[in-house]
C-alpha positions in Angstrom: 78.4 20.8 84.6 80.9 20.7 81.7 79.1 23.3 79.9 79.0 25.5 83.0 82.8 25.1 83.7 83.5 25.8 80.1 81.3 28.8 80.1 83.4 30.1 83.2 86.7 29.5 81.6 85.6 31.2 78.6 84.3 34.1 80.4 87.6 34.7 82.2 89.5 34.2 79.0 87.5 37.0 77.4 87.9 39.1 80.4 91.6 38.8 80.2 91.6 39.2 76.6 89.7 42.5 77.1 91.9 43.6 79.9 95.1 42.8 77.4 93.5 44.6 74.6 92.8 47.7 76.6 96.3 47.6 78.3 97.5 47.5 74.4 95.6 50.3 73.5 96.7 52.4 76.7 100.1 51.7 75.6 99.9 52.6 72.2 98.2 56.0 73.0 100.8 56.7 75.6 103.6 55.9 73.0 102.0 58.0 70.3 101.2 61.0 72.9 104.9 61.3 73.5 105.8 62.0 70.0 109.1 60.2 70.9 109.8 57.6 67.8 110.3 54.0 69.4 111.1 50.8 67.6 110.9 47.5 69.6 113.3 44.7 68.2 113.4 41.1 69.2 116.6 39.3 69.8 117.3 38.4 66.1 117.0 42.5 65.7 113.8 41.8 63.5 111.2 44.7 64.1 108.3 43.9 66.7 106.6 46.9 66.5 107.1 50.6 66.1 105.4 54.2 66.9 104.1 56.3 63.6 106.7 59.0 64.2 109.5 56.6 63.4 108.5 56.6 59.7 110.1 60.3 59.5 113.5 58.6 60.1 113.1 55.0 58.7 110.5 54.1 55.7 108.7 51.4 57.8 105.0 50.3 57.2 102.7 47.6 58.9 104.1 45.1 56.4 107.6 45.4 57.8 107.0 44.1 60.9 109.2 40.7 61.4 112.0 42.1 58.9 115.6 42.7 60.1 116.4 46.4 61.1 119.5 46.3 59.0 117.5 46.0 55.8 116.4 49.3 56.1 118.1 52.5 55.2 117.8 55.4 57.5 118.3 59.2 57.7 120.8 59.1 60.5 124.2 60.2 59.7 127.1 57.7 60.5 124.8 55.5 62.6 123.8 51.7 62.3 121.3 50.9 64.4 121.9 47.1 64.0 125.3 47.7 65.6 124.0 49.8 68.6 121.3 47.0 69.3 123.9 44.4 69.0 126.2 46.0 71.7 123.1 46.5 74.1 122.3 42.5 73.9 125.8 41.7 74.5 126.4 43.8 77.8 122.8 44.8 78.6 123.8 48.6 79.1 121.6 51.9 78.4 123.3 53.7 75.6 122.7 57.3 74.6 124.0 59.2 71.8 123.4 62.4 69.9 123.0 61.9 66.3 122.1 63.8 63.3 119.8 63.3 60.3 120.3 64.4 56.4 118.0 67.3 57.1 120.2 68.6 59.9 118.0 67.6 62.8 119.5 66.5 66.2 118.1 63.5 68.0 118.8 61.7 71.4 119.2 58.1 70.7 118.7 55.8 73.4 119.1 52.0 73.2 118.3 49.7 76.0 117.3 46.4 76.7 113.6 44.9 76.3 112.8 43.1 79.6 109.7 40.8 79.9 107.8 40.4 83.2 109.9 37.5 83.7 113.0 39.7 83.6 113.9 37.8 80.5 115.6 40.0 77.7 113.3 39.5 74.7 115.0 41.9 72.5 115.9 46.0 72.2 114.2 49.2 72.5 115.3 52.1 70.4 114.0 55.4 71.0 114.7 58.9 69.2 113.9 62.1 70.9 114.0 65.3 68.7 116.2 67.7 70.5 116.9 70.1 67.6 115.3 73.2 69.3 116.5 72.6 72.8 120.0 72.2 71.1 119.8 75.6 69.0 118.7 77.3 72.1 121.6 75.8 74.0 124.1 76.9 71.0 122.7 80.5 71.1 122.9 80.9 74.8 126.6 79.1 74.6 127.5 81.7 71.6 125.7 84.6 73.6 127.9 83.6 76.7 131.2 83.3 74.8 130.6 86.7 73.1 129.8 88.2 76.4 132.8 86.6 77.9 135.2 87.7 75.2 133.6 91.6 75.4 134.3 91.4 79.4 137.7 90.0 79.0 138.5 92.9 76.5 137.6 95.5 78.8 138.2 96.3 82.7 134.4 95.5 83.8 133.7 92.7 86.3 130.6 90.9 86.7 130.0 88.8 89.7 127.5 87.0 91.8 127.8 86.5 95.7 125.6 84.9 98.1 124.2 86.3 101.5 127.4 85.1 103.4 129.7 86.7 101.1 130.8 83.6 98.8 131.6 83.9 95.2 128.8 81.9 92.9 130.0 83.5 89.7 132.8 85.9 88.3 134.2 87.0 85.1 136.6 89.6 84.4 139.7 90.9 82.7 142.9 89.0 82.8 144.6 91.9 84.0 143.4 91.4 87.7 145.2 87.9 87.6 141.8 86.4 88.5 139.5 83.9 87.0 136.5 82.1 88.0 138.5 78.9 89.2 140.6 81.1 91.6 137.3 83.1 92.7 134.0 80.9 92.8 133.4 79.2 96.4 135.9 81.7 98.1 134.6 84.5 100.2 135.2 88.1 99.1 137.1 88.2 102.5 139.3 85.7 101.0 139.8 87.7 97.6 139.8 91.1 98.9 141.1 91.0 102.4 139.3 92.1 105.3 139.5 95.8 105.5 138.5 96.1 101.6 136.1 93.2 101.7 133.9 94.9 104.7 133.3 97.8 102.4 132.0 95.8 99.6 129.9 93.5 102.2 128.2 96.4 103.6 127.1 97.6 100.1 126.1 94.1 99.7 123.8 94.0 102.8 122.4 97.3 101.9 120.9 95.8 98.8 119.8 92.9 100.5 117.9 95.2 103.3 116.4 97.6 101.2 115.5 95.0 98.3 116.4 97.2 95.4 119.3 98.0 93.3 122.0 100.5 93.9 125.2 102.3 92.3 128.0 102.4 94.5 131.7 103.9 93.9 134.3 101.6 95.3 138.0 102.2 95.4 140.5 99.4 96.4 144.0 98.5 96.3 144.8 95.6 93.9 148.1 94.7 93.3 149.8 97.5 94.3 147.5 100.1 92.4 144.2 102.0 93.5 141.5 101.2 91.3 138.0 102.6 91.2 135.0 100.9 90.2 131.5 102.3 89.5 129.4 99.2 90.9 125.8 98.5 90.0 124.4 95.9 92.3 121.1 94.1 92.3 119.3 91.7 94.3 118.8 88.1 92.9 115.7 86.1 94.0 114.6 82.6 94.0 111.3 81.4 92.6 109.6 82.1 96.0 110.8 85.8 95.7 113.4 85.4 98.4 116.8 87.3 98.0 119.6 84.6 97.8 122.3 86.5 96.0 123.5 90.0 95.0 124.7 90.4 91.4 127.4 93.2 90.9 128.5 94.8 87.5 131.6 96.7 88.2 133.0 99.1 85.8 136.6 100.2 86.0 136.5 104.1 86.2 140.1 104.5 87.1 141.2 106.2 83.9 138.6 108.6 84.2 139.2 109.2 88.1 142.8 109.8 87.1 141.6 112.3 84.3 139.4 114.0 86.5 142.0 114.6 89.3 144.5 115.6 86.6 141.8 118.1 85.1 141.0 119.3 88.5 144.7 120.0 89.2 145.2 121.8 85.9 142.0 123.9 86.5 143.4 124.9 89.9 146.9 126.1 88.3 144.7 127.8 85.4 142.7 129.7 87.9 145.4 130.5 90.1 147.4 132.2 87.0 144.1 133.9 86.0 144.0 135.2 89.5 147.5 136.7 89.1 147.0 138.3 85.9 144.7 141.3 84.9 142.8 138.9 82.4 139.2 138.4 81.5 138.3 135.0 80.1 134.9 134.3 78.7 132.7 132.3 76.1 129.7 133.5 74.5 127.1 131.8 72.3 125.9 132.7 68.6 123.6 135.4 70.2 126.6 136.9 71.8 125.4 136.0 75.4 127.7 135.0 78.1 127.7 131.2 78.8 130.9 131.4 81.1 133.1 134.4 82.4 136.2 134.2 84.9 137.9 137.0 86.6 135.1 139.9 85.4 136.1 143.6 86.5 134.8 144.6 89.7 131.7 146.4 88.3 130.5 143.3 87.4 130.0 139.5 89.0 130.0 136.6 87.2 126.3 135.6 88.1 124.8 138.9 86.9 126.7 138.5 83.5 125.6 135.1 82.6 122.7 135.0 79.7 123.6 138.6 79.1 125.2 140.4 76.2 127.7 143.4 76.8 125.0 145.8 75.6 122.6 144.6 78.5 125.4 145.1 80.9 126.2 148.6 80.0 126.4 150.8 76.8 129.1 152.8 75.8 131.5 153.1 72.9 133.6 150.1 74.2 130.6 147.6 74.6 129.4 148.6 71.0 132.9 148.0 69.6 133.2 144.5 71.7 129.8 143.5 70.2 130.9 144.4 66.9 134.1 142.3 67.2 132.4 139.3 68.3 129.7 139.6 65.5 132.7 139.5 62.8 134.3 136.6 64.4 131.1 134.7 64.3 130.2 135.6 60.7 134.0 135.0 59.3 135.1 131.9 61.5 138.2 133.8 61.9 140.3 134.9 65.1 140.3 138.9 65.7 142.6 140.7 67.9 141.9 144.7 68.6 142.4 147.3 71.6 139.2 148.6 73.1 138.7 151.1 75.8 135.8 150.9 78.1 134.4 153.6 80.5 134.0 151.9 83.8 133.2 153.1 87.5 136.9 153.6 88.8 138.6 155.0 85.3 138.8 154.1 81.6 140.3 150.7 81.1 142.2 149.9 77.9 141.9 146.2 77.2 143.9 144.0 74.5 141.2 141.6 73.3 141.7 138.6 71.5 138.4 136.5 70.3 138.4 133.4 68.3 135.4 131.0 67.1 134.2 127.8 68.7 133.4 124.9 66.7 131.4 121.9 67.2 132.5 118.1 66.0 130.8 119.0 62.7 132.7 122.0 62.0 129.9 124.4 62.9 130.4 127.4 64.7 128.6 127.6 68.1 130.3 130.7 69.9 133.4 132.0 70.6 135.9 132.7 73.6 137.5 136.2 74.4 140.4 136.9 76.6 140.8 140.5 77.5 144.2 141.8 78.9 144.2 144.7 81.0 146.9 147.2 79.7 145.6 150.3 81.2 148.7 150.7 83.6 150.9 149.6 81.1 149.3 152.3 78.6 149.8 154.9 81.2 
């Protein structure tokens, strides 16, 4: 009877030993698979066990179990593990720190109390997670964002992200608008732009959502008493399920360009008005002497029939021959010439005072010429 009971107890003990051994193996494989360096210390801060990856930071071997942690030098900069462990034992608070090593790696160091199943503090656990790659990616991203922010601040462009209700999720732009992300984010376009101007912008945003594709818009609005013009590129922003959750906008300030275009248009109108009043023909031609532009031609010709042709293709007489020779001389010499030439035209002979000058590209090469012909027939007669 005693032998049977002893055999039963031994069997139960062996079963528990096997179960404990299996659990220990599972725990070891789990710790090894995480690739997170881990040290277990007892309450006297002596080493109880450690994972193999710890040896990359601290020169430990199996024979070091039971030795105090402060007996070992580490590759960590300005970090004393025994001090961290003592603080945790004193207040039982989990601590997280970022530490660097002698070879410029970065680790997230976590120090936490070791608790037994009976909730008794049995020491300290220290883990080292290598976050070098994540940190480098974060630094690169931060550098890129900072560079982009400076570029945007030094331009008149605006980048924004607005949700489907018109609320700003992101804003970045030049200081000249007296706006920043703190003033704009979480506010609606109606609060920032005012109802009238926001309605136009919100309509464009809804078009992007409805059509589910990007688009270009030209927007003008009054801001701080000045009319501003923007060339806006709007695009849908989607979540992981492909649903549109916001609309992004890259707005390029084209106010200077629009003002320049307006001024150029006014100048061109004045220029054309002056040409209409005066008996003068103005034209441009290429290296083959073919007309590329002409204004106010003689009634015998219209502008469309002249373009792409040379004088000899339009009419052949002594006047056109002399004019083509004059143009050739300007192209060859690169110098301005002025002559009086008479042309036989339908109504009568016309004498023109003609000035021709070469046209150069940015590299200084001649690309053609311009001519101005002033009808002096009545003056001569």
